[in-house]
C-alpha positions as CSV (number, residue, x, y, z in Angstrom):
1,M,0.0,0.1,0.1
2,K,1.2,3.5,-1.0
3,Q,1.9,5.8,1.9
4,G,3.0,9.2,2.3
5,L,3.9,11.4,-0.9
6,E,3.4,8.3,-3.1
7,K,-0.3,8.1,-2.1
8,R,-2.8,9.8,-4.3
9,V,-6.5,10.8,-4.4
10,S,-8.9,10.6,-7.2
11,L,-10.5,13.7,-8.7
12,N,-14.0,13.6,-10.3
13,N,-12.4,12.9,-13.7
14,K,-10.7,9.8,-12.6
15,Q,-7.2,11.8,-12.6
16,E,-5.2,11.4,-9.4
17,L,-3.4,14.1,-7.2
18,P,-0.8,13.5,-4.3
19,L,-2.1,14.3,-0.9
20,I,0.3,17.2,-0.4
21,G,2.0,19.7,-2.6
22,L,4.3,22.6,-2.7
23,G,3.2,26.1,-3.3
24,T,5.5,28.7,-5.2
25,Y,4.2,32.2,-4.3
26,L,6.9,34.8,-4.2
27,L,9.3,32.1,-5.3
28,M,11.2,33.8,-8.2
29,E,13.6,33.0,-10.9
30,R,16.6,30.7,-9.9
31,E,15.2,30.4,-6.2
32,A,12.1,29.0,-7.7
33,E,13.7,26.5,-9.9
34,E,16.1,25.2,-7.1
35,V,13.3,24.9,-4.8
36,V,10.9,23.2,-6.9
37,Y,13.7,20.9,-8.4
38,A,14.7,19.9,-4.8
39,A,11.1,19.3,-3.9
40,L,10.7,16.9,-6.8
41,M,14.0,15.0,-5.9
42,K,12.7,14.7,-2.3
43,G,9.4,13.0,-3.4
44,Y,7.1,15.9,-4.0
45,R,5.0,15.4,-7.0
46,L,2.3,18.3,-6.8
47,I,3.5,21.8,-7.7
48,D,1.3,24.8,-7.7
49,S,2.1,27.7,-9.9
50,A,0.2,30.6,-11.4
51,A,0.8,33.2,-14.2
52,M,0.4,36.0,-11.5
53,Y,3.2,34.4,-9.8
54,G,5.9,35.0,-12.5
55,N,7.7,31.9,-12.1
56,E,6.1,29.4,-14.6
57,A,9.2,29.1,-16.7
58,A,11.2,28.5,-13.5
59,V,8.8,25.7,-12.3
60,G,8.9,24.4,-16.1
61,R,12.7,24.0,-16.1
62,A,12.7,22.3,-12.6
63,V,10.2,19.9,-14.1
64,R,12.1,19.2,-17.0
65,R,15.4,19.0,-14.8
66,A,14.0,16.4,-12.6
67,V,12.7,14.3,-15.5
68,E,16.1,14.2,-17.1
69,N,17.2,13.0,-13.5
70,G,15.0,10.0,-13.6
71,I,11.4,11.4,-12.2
72,P,8.7,10.0,-14.5
73,R,6.7,12.9,-15.9
74,E,3.6,11.1,-15.4
75,E,4.2,11.2,-11.6
76,I,4.3,15.1,-11.6
77,S,1.2,17.1,-11.2
78,V,1.8,20.7,-12.1
79,V,-1.1,23.4,-11.4
80,T,-1.3,26.9,-12.9
81,K,-3.9,29.7,-12.8
82,N,-5.4,32.5,-15.0
83,W,-5.3,35.9,-13.2
84,K,-8.0,38.2,-13.1
85,T,-7.1,40.3,-16.1
86,D,-7.5,37.1,-18.1
87,M,-11.3,36.7,-17.5
88,G,-13.4,35.9,-20.7
89,Y,-13.4,33.6,-23.3
90,E,-10.8,35.0,-25.7
91,K,-8.6,36.3,-22.9
92,A,-8.6,33.0,-21.1
93,L,-7.3,30.9,-24.2
94,E,-4.8,33.5,-24.9
95,A,-3.6,33.3,-21.3
96,F,-3.2,29.7,-21.5
97,E,-1.2,29.7,-24.6
98,K,1.2,32.0,-22.6
99,S,1.3,29.8,-19.7
100,A,1.9,26.9,-21.9
101,Q,4.8,28.5,-23.5
102,Q,6.4,29.6,-20.2
103,L,5.9,26.1,-18.8
104,K,7.1,24.2,-22.1
105,L,5.4,21.2,-20.7
106,D,3.9,18.4,-22.8
107,V,0.3,18.9,-21.0
108,I,-0.6,20.9,-18.0
109,D,-1.9,18.6,-15.4
110,L,-4.4,21.0,-13.9
111,L,-5.6,24.4,-15.1
112,L,-7.3,26.4,-12.1
113,L,-9.5,29.5,-13.3
114,I,-8.5,32.7,-11.7
115,H,-7.2,33.6,-8.1
116,W,-10.6,35.2,-7.5
117,P,-13.9,34.9,-9.5
118,D,-15.3,38.0,-11.5
119,A,-18.3,39.8,-9.9
120,S,-20.2,38.8,-13.0
121,N,-21.3,35.1,-13.3
122,E,-21.4,35.7,-16.8
123,V,-17.7,36.3,-17.2
124,N,-17.0,33.3,-15.0
125,I,-19.0,31.1,-17.1
126,A,-17.4,32.4,-20.2
127,T,-14.3,31.8,-19.0
128,W,-14.9,28.3,-17.9
129,K,-16.1,27.6,-21.6
130,A,-12.7,28.4,-22.7
131,L,-11.2,26.1,-19.9
132,E,-13.9,23.3,-21.1
133,E,-12.5,23.8,-24.7
134,L,-8.8,23.2,-23.4
135,Y,-9.9,20.1,-21.7
136,Y,-11.8,18.7,-24.5
137,G,-8.8,19.5,-26.9
138,G,-6.5,17.7,-24.6
139,K,-4.4,20.4,-23.6
140,V,-5.0,20.1,-19.9
141,K,-5.8,17.0,-17.8
142,S,-8.2,18.7,-15.4
143,I,-9.9,22.1,-14.9
144,G,-10.9,23.9,-11.9
145,V,-11.3,27.0,-9.9
146,S,-10.0,28.8,-7.2
147,N,-11.7,30.9,-4.4
148,F,-15.2,30.1,-5.8
149,N,-17.9,30.3,-3.1
150,E,-21.1,27.9,-3.1
151,E,-23.2,30.2,-5.3
152,Q,-20.7,30.7,-7.7
153,L,-20.1,26.9,-8.1
154,R,-23.7,26.4,-8.5
155,Y,-23.9,28.7,-11.6
156,L,-20.9,26.6,-13.2
157,F,-22.9,23.6,-12.5
158,K,-26.0,25.1,-14.2
159,W,-24.3,26.5,-17.4
160,G,-21.3,24.6,-17.6
161,D,-20.6,21.1,-19.3
162,I,-17.8,20.0,-16.7
163,K,-18.0,20.1,-13.0
164,P,-14.7,21.8,-11.6
165,A,-12.3,19.0,-10.3
166,V,-11.0,21.2,-7.6
167,N,-11.6,24.3,-5.7
168,Q,-8.6,26.0,-4.2
169,F,-8.9,28.3,-1.3
170,S,-7.4,29.4,2.0
171,S,-8.0,26.6,4.8
172,S,-6.2,26.4,8.3
173,P,-7.2,25.9,11.8
174,G,-9.1,29.3,12.6
175,N,-10.0,29.7,9.1
176,S,-11.3,26.3,8.0
177,Q,-14.2,27.3,5.8
178,E,-15.8,24.1,6.7
179,D,-19.0,24.8,5.0
180,L,-17.4,25.4,1.7
181,R,-15.1,22.5,2.3
182,F,-18.3,20.3,3.0
183,F,-20.2,21.6,0.0
184,C,-17.2,20.6,-2.4
185,E,-16.9,17.2,-0.8
186,Q,-20.7,16.6,-1.3
187,E,-20.2,17.8,-5.0
188,T,-17.0,15.6,-5.6
189,I,-14.8,18.5,-5.9
190,R,-11.6,18.3,-4.2
191,V,-10.6,21.0,-1.9
192,M,-6.8,22.3,-2.4
193,A,-5.5,24.6,0.5
194,Y,-3.2,27.4,0.0
195,S,-2.0,29.3,3.1
196,P,-2.6,26.2,5.3
197,I,-0.3,27.7,8.0
198,Q,-1.4,31.3,7.4
199,R,1.9,32.2,6.2
200,G,3.3,31.2,9.7
201,R,0.6,33.1,11.9
202,I,-0.9,30.0,13.5
203,L,2.5,28.4,14.8
204,E,2.3,30.5,17.9
205,D,-1.4,29.0,18.8
206,Q,-1.1,27.5,22.2
207,D,-3.4,24.4,21.5
208,I,-1.3,23.7,18.2
209,R,1.9,24.1,20.3
210,H,0.6,21.7,22.8
211,L,-0.2,19.2,20.2
212,A,3.1,19.8,18.6
213,E,4.9,18.5,21.8
214,K,2.5,15.7,22.3
215,Y,3.3,14.1,18.7
216,H,7.0,15.4,18.8
217,K,6.3,17.3,15.6
218,T,6.3,20.7,14.8
219,P,3.2,23.3,14.9
220,A,3.3,23.4,11.1
221,Q,3.3,19.8,10.8
222,I,0.0,19.8,13.3
223,A,-1.6,22.3,10.8
224,L,-0.8,20.3,7.5
225,R,-1.9,17.1,9.2
226,W,-5.3,18.5,10.3
227,N,-6.1,19.4,6.7
228,L,-4.9,16.0,5.5
229,Q,-7.3,14.4,7.6
230,R,-10.1,16.6,6.4
231,G,-9.7,15.3,2.9
232,V,-7.9,18.7,1.9
233,I,-4.9,18.9,-0.2
234,P,-2.4,21.5,1.6
235,I,0.1,23.2,-0.7
236,P,2.5,25.0,1.9
237,K,4.9,27.5,0.3
238,T,8.5,27.3,1.5
239,A,11.9,28.7,0.2
240,S,13.7,26.6,2.6
241,I,15.1,23.1,1.6
242,D,15.0,21.8,5.1
243,R,11.5,22.8,5.4
244,L,10.8,20.5,2.4
245,E,11.6,17.6,4.7
246,E,9.4,18.7,7.5
247,N,6.4,19.5,5.5
248,K,6.1,16.0,4.2
249,D,7.0,14.1,7.4
250,L,3.0,13.9,8.2
251,F,2.4,10.5,7.8
252,D,3.4,8.6,11.0
253,F,0.7,10.1,13.6
254,A,-3.0,11.0,13.3
255,L,-4.9,13.7,15.5
256,T,-7.9,12.3,17.2
257,K,-11.4,13.3,16.6
258,V,-11.5,15.5,19.8
259,E,-8.3,17.2,18.5
260,M,-9.7,17.7,14.9
261,T,-12.8,19.4,16.3
262,L,-10.6,21.5,18.5
263,L,-8.9,22.8,15.7
264,L,-11.7,23.1,13.5
265,N,-13.5,25.4,15.9
266,K,-10.7,27.8,16.5
267,T,-11.3,31.4,15.8
């Protein structure tokens, strides 16, 4: 039975993703390439990028280097996202071509819509239709959204042909967004969590520190494990090669139901 970074979860289109990934927000140029490459060589297989991050080219280089050094391309899942200025059918298609040119990969594994949905549902669905075209054309393996609420998701269900495979939004102890997570679970949409440790802000929380002492883990590992046990894929960002090891060491302990509830109900 596969464990840890090798274990995967299924999306609603039968594609599979790893249980944890690496976020790359604020990682640029050489640093981005080296951190992503190190992560892949350490066993990470899910890398989250975005056009807005300005690091798609570096991510692509790191993936190609890892493949040249023996990591099977089919094991690696690369995520990218359209930005707010690329909304609408034509703009979304143009933005995809720019991302593809930057990444220089055979296929993009998961294309998320935008970081933030447009205020207009009509604009959102026009953009979604472009993503559906890319999916039907085999240019992306899956399509999804980011920061969509229940109402916005229901609109896509009504007017789109394809249900999003993933909804990416912030989720951490004290910011669980549990109602949205539950809705996505009921609709077979996998949740991917950015900022799973609130950019370090939750690491001084006394309850989390107590649990870290109990399990001989770090506060960050407690927060990441909490999301894993909720069926959420966390994508912590780090520029530290050493932290890559820490963030993946999550599979030799489990929080109790009481502890899960304690962290869920934090404010």
